[in-house]
C-alpha angles and dihedrals in degrees: 000000000000128000121272122252093253092049091052091049092050092047093051101039104023131242109296093030116257092213126086128194117218121187123206114260095201123071119241120247118242092254091052090048091050092049092048092049091051092050092049090049092051091048091049092050089048092054091049090049090054093048096046097037090227140060110294119237122241091254091053091050092049092048097244091123122055104240093194090068093048114096114225117239108250119208113230116216115216 
């Protein structure tokens, strides 16, 4: 039988955990928020491009089309 989720976490990060989460105390400005949103959108589109093997459509990026049911285009080497 496999290890439990908590056992895996303890094995990877120690007990007590050696990681600490720190949240920002200052609020972001609107320009920082806009820049961060753009970078996240580009990263998301890049991941979809890697999964699909082609440029994702706007509907795929917005989540209107189920990407799990879309077959990736496979390049055939000849």
